[in-house]
TINUTOR-340378 format. One record per residue: residue number from 1; x, y, z negated of N, C-alpha, C in turn; residue in one letter. Coordinates in steps of 0.001 Angstrom, whole numbers, plus 500000, padded with zeros to 6 digits. Layout:
BEGIN
ATOM  seq    n.c1    n.c2    n.c3   ca.c1   ca.c2   ca.c3    c.c1    c.c2    c.c3  type
ATOM  NUM       X       Y       Z       X       Y       Z       X       Y       Z     a
...
END
This chain:
BEGIN
ATOM  seq    n.c1    n.c2    n.c3   ca.c1   ca.c2   ca.c3    c.c1    c.c2    c.c3  type
ATOM    1  258563  264931  418163  258187  265396  416819  257652  266827  416904     x
ATOM    2  256556  267107  416211  255992  268458  416209  256894  269402  415447     x
ATOM    3  256650  270703  415626  257425  271696  414869  257280  271445  413382     x
ATOM    4  256029  271112  412962  255795  270870  411547  256605  269673  411057     x
ATOM    5  256756  268667  411913  257551  267512  411538  259003  267875  411321     x
ATOM    6  259563  268707  412172  260936  269165  411993  261073  269973  410707     x
ATOM    7  260100  270847  410452  260154  271674  409239  260197  270792  407994     x
ATOM    8  259300  269830  407944  259251  268957  406771  260531  268142  406634     x
ATOM    9  261103  267746  407763  262343  266979  407719  263482  267819  407141     x
ATOM   10  263571  269057  407541  264632  269934  407030  264413  270247  405547     x
ATOM   11  263155  270452  405164  262865  270725  403749  263187  269493  402901     x
ATOM   12  262762  268321  403384  263031  267082  402653  264528  266859  402490     x
ATOM   13  265278  267170  403540  266730  267010  403485  267337  267915  402412     x
ATOM   14  266818  269148  402307  267327  270078  401291  267066  269544  399885     x
ATOM   15  265883  268965  399668  265579  268405  398347  266460  267190  398057     x
ATOM   16  266631  266343  399076  267434  265140  398858  268884  265482  398528     x
ATOM   17  269373  266579  399121  270758  267006  398862  270848  267969  397685     x
ATOM   18  269677  268299  397100  269601  269202  395948  270142  270596  396260     x
ATOM   19  269930  271047  397512  270297  272405  397902  269019  273228  398001     x
ATOM   20  268570  273735  396865  267322  274509  396811  267624  276004  396769     x
ATOM   21  268803  276343  396329  269201  277748  396139  269358  278464  397483     x
ATOM   22  269651  279773  397442  269814  280532  398681  271162  280315  399359     x
ATOM   23  271517  279067  399555  272673  278680  400358  272514  277205  400680     x
ATOM   24  273190  276742  401712  273071  275352  402100  273037  275192  403605     x
ATOM   25  272919  273961  404048  272980  273641  405475  271876  274320  406271     x
ATOM   26  270651  274367  405730  269562  274992  406469  269821  276474  406721     x
ATOM   27  270342  277165  405716  270653  278582  405895  271703  278754  406980     x
ATOM   28  272770  277966  406903  273851  278074  407886  273366  277765  409297     x
ATOM   29  272572  276699  409421  272108  276285  410752  271040  277240  411299     x
ATOM   30  270237  277795  410416  269246  278773  410863  269947  280022  411406     x
ATOM   31  270964  280486  410692  271735  281639  411175  272390  281325  412518     x
ATOM   32  272936  280117  412651  273560  279727  413914  272539  279692  415047     x
ATOM   33  271330  279222  414744  270281  279175  415761  269860  280575  416204     x
ATOM   34  269796  281490  415245  269449  282874  415590  270521  283495  416482     x
ATOM   35  271785  283246  416158  272868  283755  417007  272807  283131  418392     x
ATOM   36  272549  281827  418444  272469  281157  419726  271336  281674  420594     x
ATOM   37  270207  281973  419958  269038  282430  420718  269195  283869  421188     x
ATOM   38  269707  284738  420319  269773  286165  420645  271092  286577  421291     x
ATOM   39  272141  285781  421085  273450  286184  421555  274182  287104  420604     x
ATOM   40  273579  287420  419455  274252  288254  418455  275430  287479  417870     x
ATOM   41  276577  288124  417647  277728  287408  417101  277526  286898  415683     x
ATOM   42  276736  287639  414875  276598  287278  413456  275148  287497  413015     x
ATOM   43  274671  286612  412151  273332  286733  411568  273420  286449  410077     x
ATOM   44  272721  287252  409287  272639  287056  407840  271163  286846  407498     x
ATOM   45  270809  285640  407059  269422  285318  406730  269055  285917  405377     x
ATOM   46  267913  286612  405344  267531  287395  404168  266080  287132  403787     x
ATOM   47  265681  287714  402674  264343  287487  402136  263252  288210  402913     x
ATOM   48  263598  289213  403708  262602  289953  404489  263295  290810  405530     x
ATOM   49  262529  291249  406527  263046  292216  407480  263312  293554  406827     x
ATOM   50  262509  293893  405833  262721  295142  405099  264083  295142  404423     x
ATOM   51  264459  294008  403827  265772  293881  403204  266875  294059  404238     x
ATOM   52  266669  293496  405432  267670  293629  406496  267867  295083  406887     x
ATOM   53  266782  295808  407018  266879  297216  407390  267533  298030  406278     x
ATOM   54  267202  297717  405032  267825  298392  403895  269338  298179  403914     x
ATOM   55  269775  296946  404150  271203  296667  404182  271888  297371  405346     x
ATOM   56  271232  297433  406496  271818  298142  407641  272083  299602  407289     x
ATOM   57  271131  300233  406616  271306  301629  406215  272433  301766  405188     x
ATOM   58  272501  300835  404245  273571  300885  403252  274944  300713  403901     x
ATOM   59  275041  299820  404874  276312  299599  405558  276765  300846  406318     x
ATOM   60  275810  301673  406713  276133  302922  407403  276383  304067  406428     x
ATOM   61  276293  303765  405133  276562  304802  404142  275433  305776  403932     x
ATOM   62  274223  305406  404308  273074  306305  404126  272788  306448  402635     x
ATOM   63  272679  307698  402181  272447  307948  400768  271628  309188  400532     x
ATOM   64  271616  309632  399297  270786  310766  398889  271102  312005  399722     x
ATOM   65  270055  312623  400224  270199  313858  400986  270457  313667  402464     x
ATOM   66  270753  312440  402902  270981  312195  404326  269652  312194  405083     x
ATOM   67  269759  312317  406388  268595  312275  407263  268665  311046  408151     x
ATOM   68  267532  310395  408345  267420  309270  409272  266221  309526  410172     x
ATOM   69  266432  309471  411483  265324  309584  412425  264666  308215  412569     x
ATOM   70  263337  308183  412576  262605  306917  412575  261404  307002  413512     x
ATOM   71  261164  305943  414239  259984  305888  415101  258727  306127  414280     x
ATOM   72  257838  306932  414807  256638  307329  414080  255574  306241  414094     x
ATOM   73  255374  305611  415248  254325  304606  415388  254903  303239  415046     x
ATOM   74  254731  302844  413793  255278  301603  413290  254610  301266  411972     x
ATOM   75  254942  300107  411424  254494  299720  410095  255383  300400  409058     x
ATOM   76  254858  300617  407859  255577  301352  406818  256902  300709  406435     x
ATOM   77  257043  299400  406649  258285  298720  406283  259484  299262  407046     x
ATOM   78  259267  299881  408194  260372  300496  408930  260890  301731  408210     x
ATOM   79  259990  302502  407637  260353  303785  407034  260734  303670  405562     x
ATOM   80  260156  302732  404844  260390  302656  403400  261860  302539  403012     x
ATOM   81  262678  301720  403703  264083  301613  403282  264861  302925  403367     x
ATOM   82  264421  303846  404211  265069  305159  404250  264947  305817  402885     x
ATOM   83  263754  305718  402310  263502  306320  401001  264216  305540  399905     x
ATOM   84  264316  304197  400061  265074  303418  399081  266484  303989  398910     x
ATOM   85  267056  304456  400014  268426  304979  400000  268501  306420  399495     x
ATOM   86  267357  307032  399235  267342  308433  398823  267440  309396  399983     x
ATOM   87  267329  308885  401202  267436  309719  402399  266075  310265  402806     x
ATOM   88  266090  311134  403799  264873  311801  404252  264541  311361  405680     x
ATOM   89  263337  310840  405909  262961  310459  407277  262478  311657  408091     x
ATOM   90  262807  311640  409368  262222  312541  410353  261570  311633  411390     x
ATOM   91  260273  311773  411596  259545  310841  412443  259494  311333  413892     x
ATOM   92  259768  310404  414804  259900  310709  416225  258717  310100  416981     x
ATOM   93  258100  310909  417809  256890  310535  418540  257151  309423  419566     x
ATOM   94  256067  308855  420074  256109  307829  421118  256048  308458  422499     x
ATOM   95  256399  307655  423490  256149  308047  424877  255083  307112  425449     x
ATOM   96  254442  307528  426538  253241  306843  426984  253522  305560  427758     x
ATOM   97  254746  305363  428241  255024  304169  429041  255007  302900  428195     x
ATOM   98  255850  302855  427174  255976  301643  426358  255311  301766  424998     x
ATOM   99  254920  303000  424620  254357  303359  423318  255429  303365  422227     x
ATOM  100  256701  303287  422619  257799  303309  421670  258421  304701  421592     x
ATOM  101  259536  304817  420859  260176  306108  420650  260438  306844  421960     x
ATOM  102  260051  308104  421979  260232  308943  423160  261658  309470  423214     x
ATOM  103  262410  309186  424276  263745  309772  424395  263709  311301  424397     x
ATOM  104  262681  311898  425000  262578  313361  425019  262389  313909  423610     x
ATOM  105  261541  313255  422817  261323  313705  421443  262575  313478  420598     x
ATOM  106  263295  312392  420856  264531  312137  420106  265553  313238  420376     x
ATOM  107  265707  313600  421631  266672  314663  421936  266246  315983  421307     x
ATOM  108  264958  316259  421296  264459  317479  420653  264780  317447  419150     x
ATOM  109  264681  316277  418544  264978  316159  417116  266449  316453  416825     x
ATOM  110  267341  316020  417705  268759  316341  417514  268975  317849  417490     x
ATOM  111  268275  318548  418373  268425  320004  418429  267812  320684  417204     x
ATOM  112  266699  320137  416715  265984  320794  415620  266543  320426  414242     x
ATOM  113  267045  319194  414090  267427  318718  412752  268889  318268  412658     x
ATOM  114  269642  318425  413714  271034  318027  413676  271210  316530  413868     x
ATOM  115  272412  316053  413586  272737  314644  413807  272473  313849  412525     x
ATOM  116  271584  312851  412578  271281  312050  411378  272323  310962  411168     x
ATOM  117  272263  310321  410006  273146  309194  409736  272797  307994  410624     x
ATOM  118  271516  307871  410997  271079  306745  411818  269751  307085  412476     x
ATOM  119  269432  306319  413517  268139  306400  414202  267571  304986  414230     x
ATOM  120  266300  304837  413869  265648  303520  413869  264580  303482  414949     x
ATOM  121  264770  302597  415919  263784  302385  416975  263080  301057  416721     x
ATOM  122  261814  300982  417117  261001  299779  416926  260482  299311  418280     x
ATOM  123  260551  298010  418524  259918  297432  419712  258466  297121  419337     x
ATOM  124  257582  298055  419565  256210  297985  419069  255455  296792  419646     x
ATOM  125  254938  295958  418763  254167  294766  419122  254965  293836  420038     x
ATOM  126  256289  293915  419945  257156  293063  420754  257557  293661  422081     x
ATOM  127  257080  294870  422402  257354  295480  423700  258645  296294  423634     x
ATOM  128  259673  295940  424414  260951  296647  424312  260856  298137  424628     x
ATOM  129  261622  298918  423868  261693  300366  424057  262671  300700  425180     x
ATOM  130  262775  301986  425497  263694  302454  426541  265110  302547  425958     x
ATOM  131  265704  301381  425791  266943  301293  425020  268120  301996  425688     x
ATOM  132  268221  301933  426986  269362  302582  427642  269370  304078  427357     x
ATOM  133  268226  304723  427483  268142  306161  427242  268388  306485  425765     x
ATOM  134  267812  305686  424874  267963  305949  423448  269401  305729  422987     x
ATOM  135  270015  304650  423455  271408  304385  423104  272334  305467  423642     x
ATOM  136  272053  305915  424859  272872  306972  425462  272798  308251  424640     x
ATOM  137  271611  308611  424188  271457  309814  423372  272198  309679  422044     x
ATOM  138  272063  308531  421401  272733  308335  420110  274248  308368  420263     x
ATOM  139  274755  307794  421339  276193  307831  421596  276656  309268  421845     x
ATOM  140  275882  310005  422618  276255  311378  422941  276305  312260  421693     x
ATOM  141  275363  312039  420775  275309  312884  419581  276088  312291  418406     x
ATOM  142  276638  311093  418585  277513  310537  417568  276815  309940  416364     x
ATOM  143  275751  309186  416607  275069  308489  415508  274778  307058  415930     x
ATOM  144  274242  306252  415010  274036  304820  415239  272551  304524  415423     x
ATOM  145  272231  303767  416460  270866  303310  416684  270693  301930  416062     x
ATOM  146  269734  301808  415153  269371  300527  414540  268123  300010  415241     x
ATOM  147  268148  298740  415576  267054  298136  416343  266141  297337  415414     x
ATOM  148  264947  297852  415178  263951  297115  414414  263212  296205  415388     x
ATOM  149  263680  294958  415455  263085  293962  416342  262228  292978  415556     x
ATOM  150  261664  293452  414437  260876  292580  413577  259732  291908  414323     x
ATOM  151  259175  292605  415314  258047  292084  416070  258476  291508  417422     x
ATOM  152  259775  291520  417710  260224  291324  419088  261160  290146  419297     x
ATOM  153  261208  289181  418382  262030  288010  418623  261485  287266  419845     x
ATOM  154  262332  287075  420843  261897  286462  422096  261663  287452  423208     x
ATOM  155  261684  288760  422905  261594  289784  423932  262983  290072  424490     x
ATOM  156  263023  290602  425712  264292  290790  426416  264303  292150  427096     x
ATOM  157  265435  292839  427004  265623  294120  427703  266862  294008  428583     x
ATOM  158  266656  294126  429890  267752  294050  430864  268638  292832  430642     x
ATOM  159  267987  291711  430408  268690  290448  430273  269266  290169  428902     x
ATOM  160  269138  291122  427971  269678  290949  426619  268526  290787  425637     x
ATOM  161  268538  289752  424810  267455  289563  423841  267374  290719  422843     x
ATOM  162  266164  291111  422516  265967  292157  421518  266505  291680  420169     x
ATOM  163  267089  292609  419447  267765  292304  418202  269272  292316  418361     x
ATOM  164  269747  292124  419611  271185  292075  419879  271638  293230  420758     x
ATOM  165  270824  294271  420838  271128  295397  421727  271917  296499  421047     x
ATOM  166  272000  296456  419728  272617  297537  418964  273618  296980  417955     x
ATOM  167  274276  297866  417278  275233  297478  416232  274546  296648  415149     x
ATOM  168  273307  297026  414824  272510  296269  413861  271135  295994  414457     x
ATOM  169  270672  294751  414306  269319  294378  414691  268609  293745  413508     x
ATOM  170  267331  294016  413390  266533  293536  412260  265447  292598  412772     x
ATOM  171  265336  291427  412160  264288  290458  412486  263431  290208  411251     x
ATOM  172  262182  289815  411494  261283  289441  410402  260676  288076  410687     x
ATOM  173  260548  287280  409634  259883  285978  409724  258716  285929  408749     x
ATOM  174  258059  287063  408563  256854  287127  407740  255788  286202  408335     x
ATOM  175  254776  285910  407561  253781  284941  407987  253030  285297  409249     x
ATOM  176  253016  286575  409636  252270  286984  410833  253143  287085  412080     x
ATOM  177  254434  286772  411969  255338  286935  413107  255301  285717  414027     x
ATOM  178  256030  285814  415142  255950  284773  416161  256510  283448  415660     x
ATOM  179  257521  283502  414779  257895  282347  413958  257993  282842  412523     x
ATOM  180  257876  281927  411576  257848  282343  410176  258656  281391  409305     x
ATOM  181  259186  281937  408223  259776  281116  407165  258913  281252  405907     x
ATOM  182  257690  281667  406083  256681  282043  405088  256917  283467  404623     x
ATOM  183  258137  283853  404473  258556  285224  404216  260061  285234  404386     x
ATOM  184  260577  286132  405166  262017  286155  405387  262373  287113  406491     x
ATOM  185  263660  287261  406714  264148  288141  407762  265609  287858  408026     x
ATOM  186  266211  288649  408895  267629  288494  409190  268187  289809  409689     x
ATOM  187  269458  290027  409376  270204  291149  409914  271188  290604  410935     x
ATOM  188  271084  291078  412171  272015  290707  413226  273094  291779  413312     x
ATOM  189  274348  291364  413361  275479  292297  413355  276438  291963  414489     x
ATOM  190  277035  292995  415050  278058  292788  416051  279438  292623  415469     x
ATOM  191  279638  293051  414237  280944  293050  413608  280973  292068  412443     x
ATOM  192  281986  291216  412420  282072  290189  411388  282275  290746  409996     x
ATOM  193  283041  291805  409859  283267  292389  408544  281988  293014  407986     x
ATOM  194  281207  293632  408872  279936  294208  408410  278962  293111  408008     x
ATOM  195  278949  292009  408739  278096  290877  408359  278535  290306  407008     x
ATOM  196  279829  290213  406805  280359  289716  405531  279968  290636  404381     x
ATOM  197  280040  291944  404617  279653  292904  403578  278157  292816  403293     x
ATOM  198  277350  292646  404356  275900  292504  404167  275591  291282  403313     x
ATOM  199  276293  290175  403575  276084  288959  402787  276442  289195  401326     x
ATOM  200  277523  289908  401079  277923  290219  399712  276863  291053  399013     x
ATOM  201  276379  292102  399678  275355  292957  399077  274075  292177  398809     x
ATOM  202  273764  291221  399691  272526  290436  399560  272595  289423  398438     x
ATOM  203  273787  289162  397923  273964  288185  396848  274557  288852  395606     x
ATOM  204  273987  290018  395282  274302  290765  394063  275709  291352  394041     x
ATOM  205  276351  291414  395220  277652  292085  395362  278698  291550  394387     x
ATOM  206  278710  290254  394233  279696  289643  393340  281080  289635  393993     x
ATOM  207  282084  290022  393246  283467  290032  393727  284082  288633  393554     x
ATOM  208  285135  288329  394316  285754  286986  394246  286659  286814  393026     x
ATOM  209  286027  286792  391869  286743  286561  390607  286179  285293  389964     x
ATOM  210  286909  284682  389032  286377  283491  388341  285281  283831  387341     x
ATOM  211  284993  285110  387149  283873  285562  386318  283012  286489  387172     x
ATOM  212  281919  286967  386604  281023  287838  387361  281551  289270  387328     x
ATOM  213  282109  289673  388450  282711  291001  388595  281950  291749  389686     x
ATOM  214  281589  293018  389408  280800  293800  390357  281384  295200  390482     x
ATOM  215  281674  295604  391715  282224  296924  391978  281235  297820  392713     x
ATOM  216  280134  297257  393171  279095  298036  393834  277738  297396  393538     x
ATOM  217  276698  298170  393733  275350  297673  393467  274972  296620  394500     x
ATOM  218  274448  295507  394016  274017  294443  394906  272522  294199  394813     x
ATOM  219  272046  293252  395622  270610  292983  395745  270384  291472  395836     x
ATOM  220  269213  291051  395467  268843  289641  395538  268044  289418  396821     x
ATOM  221  268743  289446  397950  268087  289476  399258  268318  288209  400091     x
ATOM  222  269002  287215  399603  269348  286057  400418  268150  285146  400619     x
ATOM  223  268055  284527  401783  266987  283577  402090  267293  282228  401447     x
ATOM  224  266266  281561  400936  266471  280263  400297  266699  279174  401346     x
ATOM  225  267329  278099  400919  267592  276968  401802  266299  276278  402227     x
ATOM  226  265273  276344  401385  263970  275753  401724  263304  276565  402835     x
ATOM  227  263239  277890  402643  262638  278748  403664  263404  278656  404976     x
ATOM  228  264723  278567  404893  265526  278443  406109  265227  277142  406842     x
ATOM  229  264883  276085  406079  264483  274836  406715  263227  275007  407549     x
ATOM  230  262282  275783  407025  261084  276086  407821  261485  276824  409092     x
ATOM  231  262394  277795  408939  262840  278555  410098  263519  277700  411145     x
ATOM  232  264324  276732  410725  264976  275831  411683  263944  275072  412514     x
ATOM  233  262905  274606  411839  261858  273906  412566  261114  274821  413520     x
ATOM  234  260846  276046  413076  260115  277000  413905  260919  277417  415144     x
ATOM  235  262238  277496  414999  263069  277887  416146  262907  276929  417319     x
ATOM  236  262556  275687  417024  262399  274685  418088  261195  274972  418984     x
ATOM  237  260256  275763  418495  259059  276052  419298  258966  277524  419676     x
ATOM  238  260013  278290  419401  259957  279723  419673  259685  280016  421148     x
ATOM  239  260412  279364  422043  260218  279618  423473  258790  279279  423904     x
ATOM  240  258248  278193  423367  256867  277810  423700  255878  278853  423194     x
ATOM  241  256152  279411  422024  255229  280407  421477  255269  281701  422276     x
ATOM  242  256452  282103  422716  256538  283287  423573  255744  283054  424856     x
ATOM  243  255901  281881  425436  255172  281561  426663  253665  281630  426435     x
ATOM  244  253196  281077  425314  251758  281095  425043  251262  282502  424737     x
ATOM  245  252046  283294  424001  251656  284684  423730  251496  285452  425037     x
ATOM  246  252396  285224  425965  252303  285918  427257  251105  285423  428068     x
ATOM  247  250790  284148  427954  249592  283612  428619  248334  284268  428054     x
ATOM  248  248292  284440  426739  247127  285050  426094  246951  286491  426569     x
ATOM  249  248057  287245  426602  247986  288624  427103  247451  288651  428534     x
ATOM  250  247981  287788  429392  247580  287782  430796  246112  287387  430944     x
ATOM  251  245653  286469  430126  244241  286075  430196  243346  287238  429785     x
ATOM  252  243709  287938  428703  242957  289135  428329  242957  290147  429475     x
ATOM  253  244121  290345  430089  244217  291340  431166  243258  291002  432304     x
ATOM  254  243193  289735  432666  242314  289321  433747  240843  289466  433358     x
ATOM  255  240513  289063  432138  239118  289084  431700  238588  290497  431467     x
ATOM  256  239488  291438  431191  239063  292809  430878  239313  293790  432019     x
ATOM  257  239669  293283  433192  240037  294188  434280  238856  294982  434831     x
ATOM  258  237615  294578  434511  236464  295331  435013  235916  296320  433984     x
ATOM  259  236637  296518  432865  236262  297566  431912  237455  298524  431774     x
ATOM  260  237202  299787  431464  238268  300805  431509  239159  300833  430267     x
ATOM  261  239878  299736  430024  240845  299710  428919  242250  299749  429519     x
ATOM  262  243202  300260  428751  244591  300307  429176  245406  299434  428238     x
ATOM  263  245987  298373  428772  246757  297456  427950  248213  297906  427894     x
ATOM  264  248901  297548  426818  250291  297938  426650  251128  297356  427786     x
ATOM  265  251912  298222  428442  252648  297834  429636  254125  297586  429337     x
ATOM  266  254679  296560  429974  256115  296332  429916  256848  297339  430790     x
ATOM  267  258053  297704  430369  258928  298450  431251  259375  297529  432390     x
ATOM  268  259734  298081  433554  260118  297236  434692  261294  296312  434406     x
ATOM  269  262186  296707  433483  263385  295919  433194  263302  295217  431846     x
ATOM  270  262079  294961  431381  261901  294348  430068  260874  293229  430127     x
ATOM  271  260988  292318  429171  260017  291235  429010  259585  291225  427549     x
ATOM  272  258299  291437  427301  257769  291449  425945  257357  290046  425532     x
ATOM  273  257553  289734  424255  257037  288462  423739  255533  288509  423512     x
ATOM  274  254947  289714  423694  253494  289904  423510  253035  289398  422152     x
ATOM  275  253827  289750  421123  253470  289340  419763  252016  289666  419460     x
ATOM  276  251587  290870  419766  250177  291235  419688  249722  291793  421029     x
ATOM  277  248500  291490  421401  247894  292107  422575  247181  293370  422115     x
ATOM  278  247733  294516  422501  247181  295813  422105  246679  296540  423338     x
ATOM  279  245614  297318  423166  245062  298066  424288  244455  299367  423797     x
ATOM  280  244273  300285  424752  243635  301563  424470  242234  301569  425047     x
ATOM  281  241279  301991  424241  239924  302214  424717  239876  303554  425451     x
ATOM  282  238979  303717  426400  238986  304935  427211  238621  306176  426401     x
ATOM  283  239200  307288  426782  238864  308558  426153  237391  308866  426412     x
ATOM  284  236672  309179  425340  235238  309425  425473  234405  308160  425445     x
ATOM  285  235050  306994  425375  234327  305732  425327  234127  305274  423894     x
ATOM  286  233897  303976  423705  233700  303468  422347  234955  303683  421495     x
ATOM  287  234751  304030  420240  235865  304248  419324  236364  302910  418789     x
ATOM  288  237611  302870  418319  238113  301616  417734  237216  301048  416640     x
ATOM  289  236677  301907  415770  235796  301409  414704  234592  300675  415285     x
ATOM  290  234030  301211  416367  232865  300594  416986  233221  299237  417587     x
ATOM  291  234347  299172  418290  234761  297915  418908  235098  296872  417844     x
ATOM  292  235807  297289  416802  236193  296355  415743  234970  295835  415005     x
ATOM  293  233971  296714  414787  232738  296296  414115  231973  295278  414953     x
ATOM  294  231908  295501  416272  231214  294561  417146  231894  293198  417135     x
ATOM  295  233221  293210  417142  233961  291951  417081  233769  291269  415725     x
ATOM  296  233779  292054  414664  233591  291482  413328  232214  290829  413211     x
ATOM  297  231201  291453  413802  229839  290901  413770  229796  289527  414434     x
ATOM  298  230687  289316  415408  230781  288020  416091  231800  287105  415414     x
ATOM  299  232213  287466  414186  233174  286683  413407  234545  286633  414091     x
ATOM  300  234928  287767  414673  236229  287908  415335  236977  289049  414664     x
ATOM  301  238205  288783  414239  238993  289826  413592  239832  290588  414614     x
ATOM  302  239688  291894  414629  240562  292783  415392  240996  293894  414452     x
ATOM  303  242039  294601  414834  242582  295614  413936  242924  296889  414692     x
ATOM  304  242974  297982  413925  243505  299227  414459  244992  299058  414759     x
ATOM  305  245504  299887  415653  246951  299978  415810  247549  300592  414554     x
ATOM  306  248894  300494  414425  249546  301114  413277  249184  302587  413188     x
ATOM  307  248905  303036  411991  248693  304467  411774  250064  305137  411710     x
ATOM  308  250288  306182  412500  251613  306820  412535  252090  307229  411147     x
ATOM  309  253403  307170  410975  253984  307461  409666  253742  308909  409242     x
ATOM  310  253753  309847  410195  253583  311247  409794  252160  311534  409342     x
ATOM  311  251228  310597  409582  249850  310743  409136  249610  310041  407799     x
ATOM  312  250609  309326  407293  250462  308594  406039  250627  309553  404854     x
ATOM  313  249743  309477  403865  249856  310387  402716  251219  310344  402033     x
ATOM  314  251837  309162  401975  253110  309043  401272  254228  309803  401982     x
ATOM  315  254060  310060  403284  255065  310788  404056  254547  312139  404533     x
ATOM  316  253601  312696  403798  252956  313938  404233  253937  315091  404388     x
ATOM  317  255032  315074  403649  255988  316188  403701  257159  315934  404641     x
ATOM  318  257164  314793  405312  258274  314474  406213  258087  315164  407556     x
ATOM  319  259162  315655  408160  259057  316302  409480  258652  315305  410564     x
ATOM  320  258008  315830  411590  257583  315043  412748  257956  315808  414004     x
ATOM  321  258529  315092  414973  258917  315710  416244  258100  315069  417348     x
ATOM  322  257226  315851  417969  256343  315340  418999  256999  315265  420360     x
ATOM  323  256458  314379  421192  256948  314252  422562  256284  315266  423479     x
ATOM  324  255055  315639  423143  254291  316579  423950  253578  317545  423011     x
ATOM  325  252762  318431  423576  252050  319401  422740  251166  318701  421721     x
ATOM  326  250505  317628  422145  249719  316821  421218  250451  315503  421018     x
ATOM  327  250446  314999  419798  251231  313818  419469  250714  312584  420209     x
ATOM  328  251595  311915  420932  251229  310688  421629  250868  309599  420625     x
ATOM  329  251613  309524  419521  251335  308490  418519  249933  308638  417935     x
ATOM  330  249496  309877  417726  248143  310101  417210  247103  309645  418222     x
ATOM  331  247341  309934  419506  246415  309499  420551  246329  307980  420591     x
ATOM  332  247476  307304  420512  247475  305847  420548  246707  305265  419366     x
ATOM  333  246908  305831  418190  246183  305353  417009  244685  305595  417143     x
ATOM  334  244304  306731  417697  242887  307088  417777  242120  306243  418783     x
ATOM  335  242837  305618  419710  242157  304847  420763  242560  303375  420800     x
ATOM  336  243520  302963  419980  244082  301634  420127  243503  300586  419205     x
ATOM  337  243428  299352  419702  243071  298199  418884  243977  297028  419254     x
ATOM  338  244127  296099  418315  244890  294870  418527  243929  293691  418484     x
ATOM  339  244001  292857  419501  243083  291725  419625  243698  290452  419044     x
ATOM  340  242872  289456  418704  243408  288187  418214  244360  287574  419240     x
ATOM  341  245491  287034  418748  246463  286480  419679  247231  285297  419128     x
ATOM  342  246674  284614  418119  247365  283458  417566  247535  282393  418644     x
ATOM  343  248696  281748  418634  248976  280765  419681  248072  279537  419597     x
ATOM  344  247374  279360  418490  246453  278219  418370  245096  278516  419007     x
ATOM  345  244851  279761  419406  243587  280085  420067  243512  279393  421421     x
ATOM  346  242319  278928  421755  242105  278310  423061  241718  279377  424083     x
ATOM  347  241744  279012  425351  241303  279941  426387  239835  280311  426205     x
ATOM  348  239034  279370  425725  237627  279672  425445  237508  280706  424333     x
ATOM  349  238355  280600  423320  238363  281598  422244  238659  282988  422805     x
ATOM  350  239678  283065  423661  240051  284340  424264  238893  284889  425107     x
ATOM  351  238228  284007  425821  237081  284435  426625  235969  285002  425763     x
ATOM  352  235720  284404  424607  234664  284906  423726  235032  286277  423171     x
ATOM  353  236309  286476  422835  236749  287801  422362  236526  288832  423460     x
ATOM  354  236947  288502  424677  236825  289458  425781  235374  289800  426059     x
ATOM  355  234489  288817  426073  233080  289080  426346  232465  289937  425258     x
ATOM  356  232843  289698  424016  232314  290502  422918  232799  291936  423022     x
ATOM  357  234073  292117  423354  234597  293485  423518  233906  294198  424655     x
ATOM  358  233669  293507  425743  233013  294132  426905  231596  294582  426579     x
ATOM  359  230989  293950  425594  229608  294294  425242  229477  295682  424646     x
ATOM  360  230575  296280  424167  230482  297605  423572  230525  298711  424630     x
ATOM  361  230792  298369  425887  230837  299377  426949  229453  299584  427564     x
END
């Protein structure tokens, strides 16, 4: 049976049992599948990865006036929940090896801004960060590292699946991720009581009374049983999709080896799911706009890398801590592009993208 067949079967089962609400067998089994795949002790299925990150911050007591250190090179959904809590983000630069949070810049931030309530690291485009160094720094300074693995389901660091490396891990099942529930996410927790509290907050923080009793602010963040059914079906093909994503990256690498591009590199002790194939154009060579325009002319969609958070107008007043004299994240944005990498693309499709990109050199 195809993945789509499993999805439809789980959805049909939910309708037949009249479990359409945000609870039911699909939700329970989807959470169990996530725990089984990642090794995380507990998973709470939610409406989005953003909701998961928001709940992680709330569980840590992040509130008005607090500081949270956040990776600079990421999508805005990583940083927005900090502001939801009334806290202040401090953005941390990338390092050149993995393009993720720089341990050197993180340590500099501790010296310049003190100890934050939390630190948020992102596995950019599915590529694992230098987790041992980052975790060691957070432990030494007495704060909690939250793992934004929204792009990294199926990636592995030193034998441990991404999302299960920290006290809290965040997953996303948005439509563009390696698997999808059409829209959804999950919070992975190491502690059962924290997972239980997250579930309570995600369901409007209702107390166990025979009437509606509320002692704290809650949220409508739970994943529906229908969406979870899609997720159950998608989990059956997750390993195959990681394999195909890695094949696509390797094919691009081979086809582009005679032009001076630098592709995102795995750390020696990590395995990326290669959610997106990202590369840097050479300094002084064609600009991302030029390459993207050439691809668009050939009816091929490519995109810029994430624009760093400290360059976003909405965060113009937030502090930024660089890894070097010039910001690495700015350099990556100024030279980086993301190539098509859908698992339905054929090898011929990948070849056409590569040939079109090579034409701009």
